[in-house]
N, C-alpha and C positions, 0 to 999 in steps of 0.2 A: 340565566340566559340559555337559549336553545340554539345549537348549531347542527348542521348536517354532518360536519366533519371537523374534528379537532386534531391538529398535527402538533405533537410534542417534539420540539427540536427544530431550530431555525438555521439549519445548515444546508448543504447542497441538496440532498434528497428531500428534506422537508419543505424547502422553499419552492422547488420545482413542482412537487406534488400539490402543494397548496395553490399555486398559481394556476395549474392546469385544471384542478377541480373547481376553483372559483370561476374560471372562464366557461365552465360547463354549467353554470347556474346554481352551484351549491353554495350554501352559507358556510364559510370556512374561517376558523380561528387558528392562528399559529401561536404557540406558547414556547418561551425559552427562558431559562434561568439566568442567562448572561445578559450583560448590558448591550453588547453588539451582536449582530447576526453574522453567521458564516465566517468565523475567525479562521477556520481551517482553509477556506478558499483564500482568505486575505494573505496568509503567509505561504501559500503553496507556490511552487515553481519560482522561488526567489522573489516572490511578490508579483509574478506575472501569470500565475495560475496555469498549470499544465492541464487544461480543462477536459481533454479527451485524447484518445489515440485513434488514428485513422484505421488501424488494423485490429481493433479490439474484437475479440471473439471468445467463445467458451474455453478454448485452450489456454487463455491467459489468466485464468482464475483458479483458485484453490478452494476446496470445500470437502467436508466429509460426505457430501451429497453432490458430486460434481456436475450432474446433469441439471440441477435445479435452475441454474442461471441461463440456460439456453433460450427458453421462451422469451423472457424479458429482453435479453440482448438482441434477439432477432426482430422484435417488434418495436424497439426504439434504438436505432443504430447511431454510431458516431456521426453519420451524415445528417441524421435528424437534429442532433444538437448543434452541429455546424450551421445548419440552416437557421436555427434560432439565433445563434451568434451573429450571423450575417444580417438577419432581419433587424437587429439592433445596431447595425453599423460598426461592429467591433472588428478591428483589423487584427490579424493573427499570423503566425508563421509556424512552419514545421522545423523543429530543432534537431531531432535525432530519432530515427526508427519510428516514424509516425506520430511523435509527440507534438501536440499543438499547444502553443502558448499565445497569450495576448501580446500584441506589440507594445502596448502601453502598460496597463496595470490590472491586477486581479480585481481591483475595485469595480472594473467595468462588468465583470461577470456577476458580482454581487448586485450592482445596480440593475442589471438586466433582470435578474430573478425577482428583485423587489418591484420592478416595473410590471413584470408579468403578474405578480400578486395584486398590485394595484388595479390592473385591468380587470381582475376577477373579483374585486371588492373584498379581498382578504383582510381580515382584522389581525392585529398583532398585539400581544401582551408581553412586554419585556421591560425590565426583568420581572419574571413571574415564576413562582415555584409551584409545582403540582404536589400537593400534600397527601392526596389519597384518590384512588379510583375504585369505585364500587362496581363489582362484577355485574354484568347485565342480567336482566331477567331472562328466563328461558323463552319467553314469548317474543324476544327480540326488542325489548323495550329500550335498548340503548345503554349508555354509560352515564354515570354521575361522576363528574370530575371536580374534586375539591382543590382549590388553588389559593394562593396568598392574596388574591384579589377577589375571592368569592367563589361560590359554587357554579357549576356549568352542567348543561346536559348536551349530549351529542348522540347521533345515531351510530356514527362510526368514529373509531379512534385510531390514529396512525402514529406509531412510535418511530421516530427518526432521530434518535438521540446519539447516534454515532458510536464510536468505540472508546477505548480507554487510553489511547495514545495522546501524548502531549497534554498532561493534566493542567499545565499553567494556562491553557486557553479554555479551560472549563470542561474537560472530559469528565464523564460521569458514568457510573455503572447502573444508573436509574433504569434504563431500558431492559437491562439484563435481569435486574431484580424484579421488575414488573412481570417479565416473561415467566420467571420462575414462580412467582406468586400465582399466576394463572395456569400453572401446571406444565409449562414448557421446559424441555430439556435444553441445557446449554452445553455446547461444545467448548471445552476449557479454553478461555481466552489466553493469548500470549502475544508478546510484542513481535511485530513483523515489519519488514522493510526497516531494519535496525542494524547499526554497527555491532560486530561481534567482538568479544573480549577474550583474553587468554591469561593464564596464570602469570603473575608478574615475573617470577624467576625464569620461566620458560621463554617469556617474551623479551627479556632483557637484551638479547643480541639484536633484536629488530626495532627496539624503541627508538634508537637513534635515526631510523629511517622515516620518522614521522613527517608527514607532508609529501612524501614521495608517491607518485601515481604512475601506473602503467597499465596497458591493456592485458587482460588475462582470460583464460578459460577456467571457470570454477564450477565444481559439481559436488553433490552430496546425495546420499541415499542410493537405492537400487530399485529397478523395475518401475512400477507405476508411481512410486513415491520419489523417484529421482528428479533432481533439479539440475539444470546445466545452463550456464549463461556465458556469453562472450561480451564482456564489458570492462570498464576501467576499475581497477582496485586502488585503494588509498591506504597507506600505512598510517597508523595513529600511535600515540604514546601507549595506549592500552590494548591495541589490537588492529583490526582491519575494518575499513569502511569503503565508501565509494559505491557506484551503481552495482558492481559485480557482487559485493557482499550484501548490500541491501536486498538485492533480488534473491540470493541464495538463502538469506536468513529466514525467509518464509517457508522454506523446505527443510531447513536444518532442525534436527531433534537433539535434545540433550545427549551427550556422549558420542554423537556421530562425528567422524572426521570429515574435514573438507579435503578435496583434491584440487590443487591449483597448478595450472600450467602458466608459468611466468613468461614463456616465449611461444605463444600460440601459432605464430606464422613461420616457424623455423624448425629444422631438424638439428637441434643443438649438438647432438653427439657427432653427427657428420661434419658440422662446421668446425668444431673443436679439433677433430681428427685431421681435417684438411689444413687447419692453421698449424698444427704440429708438423705436418709434412712440408709445408710451403713457406714457413715463416720462422724467423729467429726472435720474434717479438716476445715480450714477457707475457705470462699468463694473465696478469692483472690488466694489461693494456688491451689484450684481445677481448677479455670478458667485458671490460669497460666500454668497448666499442659496440657491444651487443646489448648492454643493459645500462641503466643509469649507474654512474660510477660508485655511488654510495652503496647501491644494492650489490654490485659486483664485489666490492671489498668486503661487505658483511658476509657474503656467502663463502668467500675464500677463507675468511677467518673462522667461520663456523665449521668448515671441513678441514681446517688445519693445513691449507695449501698456500705456500708462499706466493704472493702476487708478483715478486721479482723473478720467479723461476722462468727461464727461457722455455718456449713451447717445445722444442725438440727434447728437452730433458724431462718433460711431464710423462708420467706413466699412463698407459692407456686406461688402466682400471680407474685411476683418479679422474681422468677426463670423463669417462663413462659415468662415474658416480656423480660428478658435478652436473652433467647434463640431466641425469635422472632426477636429482634433487630439485633442479630448477624447473623441470617440465612435469614432474609428478610429485610436487611438494605436498605432503600429507601432514595435517595438523588438526588438533581437536580443540575447539573453543571451550572455555569454561562457563560461558554465558553470553549475555548481550548487554547493551547499554540501557535496556529496559524501556519502560513507557515514556520516560523523559525524552528519549531520542527517537523512539519508534514513529514512523509515519502513519502506520495503520495497525489495526488489531486483526490477528488471525483467530478464528473461532467466533463464538457468539450464539445467537438463537439458532437451534437446530432446524435447518430448513426442511427436514423430513416431516416436520409438523406444520408446515406452511404450504399454501397453494401456490404453485409456480406461476399461475396465470395472473394472480392479482395480489400476491403477498399476504393473503388473509390467513389467520390462524385456523387450523382445523379443529382446534379445541374450543375457541371462543369466537363465535360469529361476530363480525363487525370489528374485530381487532386485527390491525395490519402492522407489519414490520417492514421497513425499507432502509436501504443503505447499509452502512458499515455495522450496524447492530446485529445483523445476520451473519451466519457462518458462510460468507462469500468474500474472498480476499483476492484482489487483483495484483498483477505485477506492478513494479515501478514504471511510471511513464504515462499517466493519464487514465489508466485502466480502472482505478477505484472511483474516480469521478464518473466514468462512463457507467459503472454499476449503479452509482447513486441516481444518475439520470434515468437509466433504464428501469430500475425497480420503482422509482417514483412515478414514472409514466404508466407502468403496468397497473399500479395501485389506483392512480387518479382516474384512468379511463374505465376501470372496472366499477368504481364507486358511482360514477355517473350512470352507468348502465343499470345499476341495481336500485337506485333511489327514485 
């Protein structure tokens, strides 16, 4: 069977690319090894899909080639995808910092993408495994794709197989292996948007705080590689999670410390000194009025400060140390919860070997990579979906122009 375009991967990027290409008159086939399409969409945003962020721009993405994403993001914006959502009558709301969610269900986004594919006459083979791809002839003869349902021919091949996160929903390294086979470099993949863990012995004083959440400022790294976020932090039995930690995990490198300000809106040293001068209350009660009680008690025990000590009897140096510890807490993770808990992959196909206008390989004409399989990683909050849409659109529009 002959197709103009075969898309391997029926996720966010693959389905949008297929639908757009099909509606431009191309004969398109989507192949996926899973029984269901777009599982990552289905489970995202607590089942309501954080499908984009109103404020998405190049500064919200990480890559070893940071300028690569600029062109695609500029040519298919959050407003473009919002218009598509509105066209299909899907109601949505903004939850936090530009994050847009379906009012009802993530299934609406999946249905929308499938409807767009249907309008373009896109064919689907699922479940179907790609067993081999023969390198195209030098004269541009296209690709031979061997599958579990038989051989195929196509002029262009789009790899939209996603990253390695959440293996239980079918994550695979197939796209990375194919890229390497065709001579592409791979930026070492690692788990991103993922909870961080700590040595069990070092973490023992904080394990009892599991479930406690509070707003913080968290940072790591220096200069151009520094990350800094003002978000909520969540204590767990094994370490730290919550939006603040998921965000900073994309910037964190092995061996690097985190800096955490547990009281971002206050000058804690001044407040404690004022309480010493003006109050006879106990230290534990004062600190418990500024932080969750469990956190206040854990910190006093960690520093060996009696919670029952009246404020006037507290030494200035103890109060200064307490404030410094709480507002400049430095600790070094020993790792992360890994692919099982990661929301996305950092790293992937090196974009320095791809064309930023159309996502096409500079090594193999007619071979394209879109979405998470590339070394482009967005922040938490709808940014990675926006990259899926933008890279898919850049690819689909360019293929129409060339065929």
